[in-house]
Each structure stands twice: as C-alpha cells, then as structure tokens.
C-alpha positions in Angstrom: -50.2 -67.0 -65.9 -53.0 -66.8 -63.6 -55.0 -63.9 -62.5 -56.5 -63.4 -58.9 -59.0 -61.4 -57.8 -60.5 -60.3 -54.1 -64.3 -60.2 -54.6 -66.7 -58.9 -52.2 -70.4 -59.5 -52.4 -73.5 -58.1 -50.5 -74.8 -61.2 -49.9 -73.0 -64.8 -50.4 -72.9 -66.7 -47.3 -73.0 -70.5 -48.8 -70.7 -69.1 -51.4 -72.9 -69.9 -54.2 -72.9 -66.7 -56.2 -68.9 -66.7 -56.0 -68.8 -70.3 -57.5 -71.0 -69.3 -60.2 -69.2 -66.1 -61.2 -65.9 -67.8 -61.2 -67.8 -70.9 -63.5 -69.0 -68.4 -65.4 -65.8 -66.7 -66.8 -63.4 -70.2 -66.6 -61.8 -70.2 -63.0 -62.5 -71.4 -59.8 -62.8 -70.3 -56.2 -59.8 -70.4 -54.0 -61.1 -69.0 -50.8 -64.3 -67.6 -49.8 -65.5 -66.1 -46.6 -68.5 -65.4 -45.1 -68.9 -62.5 -43.7 -65.5 -62.2 -42.8 -65.2 -58.6 -42.1 -69.3 -58.8 -40.3 -70.6 -56.9 -43.2 -69.7 -58.3 -46.4 -68.7 -62.1 -48.2 -65.4 -62.5 -49.3 -64.1 -64.5 -51.9 -60.8 -65.1 -53.6 -61.3 -66.0 -57.6 -58.4 -67.4 -59.6 -58.8 -67.2 -63.3 -56.6 -68.6 -66.0 -56.3 -65.8 -68.7 -56.4 -62.5 -69.2 -59.5 -63.1 -71.6 -61.6 -64.9 -68.9 -60.3 -62.0 -66.2 -61.9 -59.8 -68.6 -64.7 -61.6 -68.9 -65.5 -61.6 -65.1 -64.9 -58.0 -64.9 -67.8 -57.6 -67.2 -69.9 -60.0 -65.1 -68.9 -58.3 -61.8 -69.9 -54.9 -63.2 -73.4 -56.3 -64.4 -73.8 -57.7 -61.2 -75.8 -55.5 -58.3 -74.4 -58.1 -55.5 -70.6 -57.5 -56.7 -69.7 -54.8 -54.1 -65.8 -54.1 -55.1 -63.0 -56.3 -56.7 -59.2 -55.9 -56.9 -56.7 -57.6 -58.8 -54.5 -59.3 -56.2 
C-alpha cells in the first residue's frame, strides 16, 4: 500500500528539493506545482510503505525548507 504526502516548500521552484527528498526516502514525486498559491511550492510525493514514510517524516522534520506536510 503506497502512502502519499502533500509537502509544501519555502523554495523549490525547480522541483529539485522535492526530488531529492523523495529519492532519499525511496519514493517518487507524482506532481510538483511551483508557486501553486503564490507563496510556497508544493509536491505530491508517493512512498511505497510505512518504513519509507517514517524515514521521509524524519527528513522533513530536519529540513528547514519544508513548510508543512500532510498525509493524503
């Protein structure tokens, strides 16, 4: 069962940070929308399992560029 996250970044207009975060967690970016609300960049990241999701949550907590994240 895959797990999907909506992640908001302070600065990721080229989607490079979301790609690195997803790859480090064993997942992939499904959708990326630069400046989707004129304030932050957003990515939908899909992870294969709960272990990957836990790793990604740890990485996001340590990343000052991540504004917020939500499990979908």
